N, C-alpha and C positions, 0 to 999 in steps of 0.2 A: 450340797453343803449339808453337813452331819452336823449341828451345833450342839453343845454342852458343857458341865462343869470343866472339862480338859481341852487344851487345843481341838479346835473343828477338822473335823476329817472333809477332805474334798472328796466327788464319786460324780464319772464323767457318765452323764445321763443321755441314752442311747435311742430312738425312736424310728429310724429308719435303717433300712437293710445296707443301703448304698452300694458304690456299682463294685464290679469285680478287680481284685489287684487293691483297692483301698487300701490307706495305711495313716488314716484320719486321725482314728479314734476316737471321731465321732459320730461313726455307724457300726452296726453291724461285722459288717468284714472286717472295718478298718479297726477291731481290738487289733489286728494282728502289726499295727505301726504302735505299740507300746505291752509289751506282754509281762510284766508289773503293774498296772493300773489297776484301782478301783470302778468295775462297770457297774453300773444298772441300768434297767431297762423300763422305758416310762411309758412304751406303749404293746400294743400286742405288733406283730411281726409279719408276713407271708412272706415268705421267700420265692423268687423267680433266677433260672439260671441255676449251673452248678453251684458246688459249696464248696471254701480251700480249708481245710480244719487250719483255727484258730493254735497256731503250738507245732510247726510242723515236723519237730524233732526231738529226739531226749536232749539233743543240746540246743533244743531253741521251743522248749518250754512253756504253757505258759503259766504265770508262779503269781499271779492276781487275785480280785475279788471278783465276782460275778454275781451283781444278786437282779435274779429277774422280776420281782416284789411282786409275784402274781401272773404277770404277764406268760404270751404265750410265743413261738416261733411256731411255722407253721409250712409244711410242706419243703422243707432241706432238702434237697436231693444229691446225697453223697454217696460218688461213686471212686473208684481208685483209688479205694482204702482213704477215703476222706473221710472223719467227724466233724461233727460239732466244734472240738475242742480236738485234735490228735494226741498233743503228751502235753500236761500236766503236772509237778511238780511244787510241792506244798500249798496250792492254790485251795481257791472256798469256793463252790457253785453250788445256788439255793436259790429255794423258789421259785421255780421256769419249768413251763409246761412245753412239749416237744410232740406238736401235733402233726401224725402224719408224715414221721421221716422216711426217706426212703434210703438206705443203704447195702450198698456193695464192694465190694474189695478182698482182698485177702488174708491178714488176718490182724489177730488184738482189734478188733473193730467194736465199739458202740457206740448208738445215737450220739450219747453225752461227751464220752469219751473213750479215746481210742487203749491206750497208758495213762493210768494215774501213779503217780506216785507220793504215799504220804499226802494226799490229797483228803479233804472233807466236802462232801458231798448231800446235800439235805433238804426234803421237802422238792424234790423233781421228780416230773412223773412223765413220761414216755404211750403216747394215747393215739395207737390207731381206731378210725371209725370209719374204715375204707377196704377195699378188696384188696387193693393195687400195691400198697405196701408193703416193704419185706424188709426185713433184716438181714441180711446172708453174706458170707465170705466161706475161705476155704478152711480156717480153723481158728479159735478162741476168737470168741461171737460173744460177745452177753450184749441184752437188750436195752441196758444202760453204757455201763463199762465193759471194753474189750479184756485189760489186765489192770486191777488193784493191787497195789502192793504198797502196804501200809494204807492209815487213813482210817475213813469209814463213809458208810452209808446210812443214812438213817430217812425216814419218814418218804419213802419213797416206792413210785411204782411203774409197772409194766403195766398196760391195760389193754388188752383186743389187736397185742402182736401175731406174728409169724416170723419166728426166728432159726434160720438154719446153717448148717455148716455141709462143706462140700469132702471132709476129711473127719474134723473131730476138733471136740473140745464147743460147747455151745450150754449157756447159762439164761434164765431170765433175768436175772438184772448182770452177772458178771460170767465173763467166758471162764479168766483164772484169776484167782482168789491167792495170791502170795503174801500171806499178813495182811489181817484187818479185822472191822467188825461189819458185821449187819443189824439191822437191830427197823423193827417196826419198819417195816418193807414188805409188797407185796408184787405178785404177777399173777395178774386172772386174764383169764378166755385166751389165753396164748397157746400158740402150735412151737415146739421144738426140736429141733432133731433133724434126721436123717441118717447118724452114721454111730459116733461112738462116745463116750463121755458128754453124756447130756442131762443136764441137773436143771430141774424148775425153778432154782436161784441162782444155782454157782455148777457152771460145767467142771472145772479140776481146781482143787485146793489142794496149792503145794507148800508142804508144809517146811518153807524156809524159817520162818517163825509160827506161835498161832494164830488161831482163827478162829472167829465167833462168829453165829448165827443165834439173832434172837427175836423173839415176837414178828418171827416173819412166818409166811404161807405161800405158797403155789395151792393155782388150778386153771387144768389145761389140761395137756394134751402131751405127750414125749415117744418121740421113734428111735428108732435104731438099728442099725443093721448089724452092729457090733458091741452092742453088751456094752458095762461098765453108765447101765441107767440108773438115776437114784431120783423121787419123787422132791429133792432138795437138791439133793449136789448127787455128780455125775460120778467121779472121784477123789479119791483123795491119796497124795503121793509127797514124796518126802526129797531132796535134792542134797541135803545135808544130813551126811552117814555120822553127824559128830554130835547130833542134836534130835532129841526124840519132841516135835513139839505138840502142843495140844489142841485137839478141835472141840469146841464149845459147840452142840446145837440144844439150843433152849427155849423151854417154849412157842414150839412152831410146829406146824402139821403142811399136811400135802394132802391133794383130793387129785390124784393124778391118774388119768388116761393113759396104759403105757402100753407099747404096743413095740415088740422087740426081742431079742434072745442075747444070753450068753447070762454074764452079772447084774440082776436086777436087784432092787433095793426099794422097798414102799419110802424111806428116808435117803438112803447111798449106793448106789452102786455098788460098789467094794472100796478098798483101802489098803494100800500098801502097810499089813499086817508085820509088826517086829520094827519099824520105823515110824510110825505113827500112834499117837492115842485118840479117841474118838471118846467122849462122854456127850449122853444124850439125858436130857433135862426134863422131864413132863413134856415128851411129843408126841403126836399119832402121823397114823395116815391114816387114810379109807383102804382098809383089804378088801371090799367089795369092788369100788370102781378100780382100783388098780390091778388087782388079779393076784396081789403078790402078797405074801404071809410071812416075811423077816424083814428090819429093819433095814438091815445089807445083804447084798447080794453074796456078798462074801461067804465062803465057809469054816472061815477059823472065825473066834469069837476075841480071838489074843488081840488085846487092848482096848477092846472094846467094852464103857462101862455105861451105867445111869438107869434111864427108863426113859424107853421106845416102845410105843404101844398100837398094833395094827386094829382098827375099831370098824365094826359094821358102818354102813353109811346111817341107819339112823343113830346108832350112838353116836357120831360124829356131831349129830346134829343134836345132840343132847347137852342144856348147858351143865349136869351133872361132871360128864365125862372131863370139863373141866375146871369146871369149880373142884371136885375132888381131889384134883392132881394140882393144886393151889394157883392155879391160872386168875384174874382178877378181872373181871369180866361185868359189863352191864347189859342189866335185862333190859329188852324191847318185845314190841308185839311182831305182829303176823307181819307188818310192813318191813320188817329188818332181815337181813339175811341167814340164810339156814344154818350156814359154815358161817363159823366165826369169824369176824370181819373187823380191823381197824377202821376208825373213825376219829375222828379230830374231834376232842371238845373243850374247850375252853384252853384251845392249844395244845391240849396233852392228846397224844395218842390212845387209846381205849379199846378191847375190845368188846364185841356189841355180839350178840349174838337170839335167832327169834326163839320166843316162849308160845307156842300154840294155846291160845286161849282156852280155858275152861268152858265146858258148855253147861249149862241148868236149867231148868227145864220152869219153866213160871203156867200156871194156872190161872185163867180167866171165867168169871163165869159175868154173863150177860145180861142185862134187866129182863129179856125171855127166858132166862132159866138154863138156856145152854150153856154148856161147860166148853172151852177152847183150852190146848193147850200149845205153846208154843218152844222151841228151842235161840235161849239166847246167849251171845257172848255178850263181851265188852265193847265189841264193833259194831255189831248188827241185831235185828230180832228179825227171825223169818218163820214162818210157819212151819212146825214141826209132823 
C-alpha cells in the first residue's frame, strides 16, 4: 500500500513465479487473474517451463500497472507467439529487467509486449548475456515490443540480443511503430536481420499519426537480403491517404555495421515520399562503419528536411561533433564510452562521451644530476 495526502493506493506484491495456468493474482503467472490490477515485483524471479502471455488477445488486454521496482525476471521461455504481456491497452509497465528471454512465434512479438496500444513503458531493459537466447519470428518483431500503437517508450534498452525475422520487419526496440514516441532509449551489441525492413530501433513506422524518436541510438549489426535497412528505422509508410504525418528523429545516432542489398540509409532505409514527411534534428550516423553515404536510401528527398549528417568514426567519438549541434553532453574521462552513451545522473538520463586525456611532459632532475622526462596524463605517470 502506498500512503500519501490522498487516498491510499493498494498494490499486489509478487515474489514468486506461480504454476502454469495460475490465476491467483498473487504470483507472476497469476496476473492473468486480474488484468486491471496494480502489481509490483517484490523479488527477482527465475522462470521455468513455458510462459503464457498476460493478456492473450486485443479483447483481453492487460490494462493495469506493473512496476518491477528494479527487479529482474530471468529465462522466460516464450514459444508459439507468447510474450511476457501479449496485448496491453492503456497500461503502464516500468522498472523491470528481462534477462535472457527466449522468444519465437509468428508476428507482433516482443520480449515485453506483443502489441501495445496507448501504453507507457519506462525504464525496462532486455539483457542477453548468453549465446542461446534469441528473439525471433516471421514478421513484426521487436526486442521490446512487437507493435506500439500510441504511447511511449522511455529510458529503456536492449543489450546483447539477437533479433531475427524470416519474412520482414524487425527493430531493436519496436517491430512496428504506429504513432508514439521513443525517448532516451538505446540498443547496443545487438544483431538484427535476415530479410527486409530492418531498423536499429524500429523496423517500420506506419504513419497513421506522427511519431518521434529522440535522444536514442543504436550500436550493432544489421543484415537484410531485400533492402529497406536503416541505422535507426527500416521503412516509413503511410496507410492513411487523407493525412500526411510528420516523423521526427531528434538528436539520435546510429553506429551500424550493415550487410544488405537494396535501399539502405545511415538512419532510415526508405520512406513513402509524398505520403509522409520526415524531419531530422541534429542526428548522425557513422559513415565509415556502415559504408553508407546518405541518411536515407530513398532516391528522392521530397518530404525530407532538417539536419542528418554522416561522420567518420573519429568524428563520431569527438564531443565537438555533438556539442556543436546543440547536444547537452557531460564530459567524462577515458573510462567512459567512445561514442556518446546515455547514463542515469540523479534520476535523469544524460549524454556522456569519452574525453581523451591531454598528455603533458614533465622533466625531473635527480640528486646525482641526471635528468628524466616523463609523459603524464590525469590518470597515470609512465616512462616517456
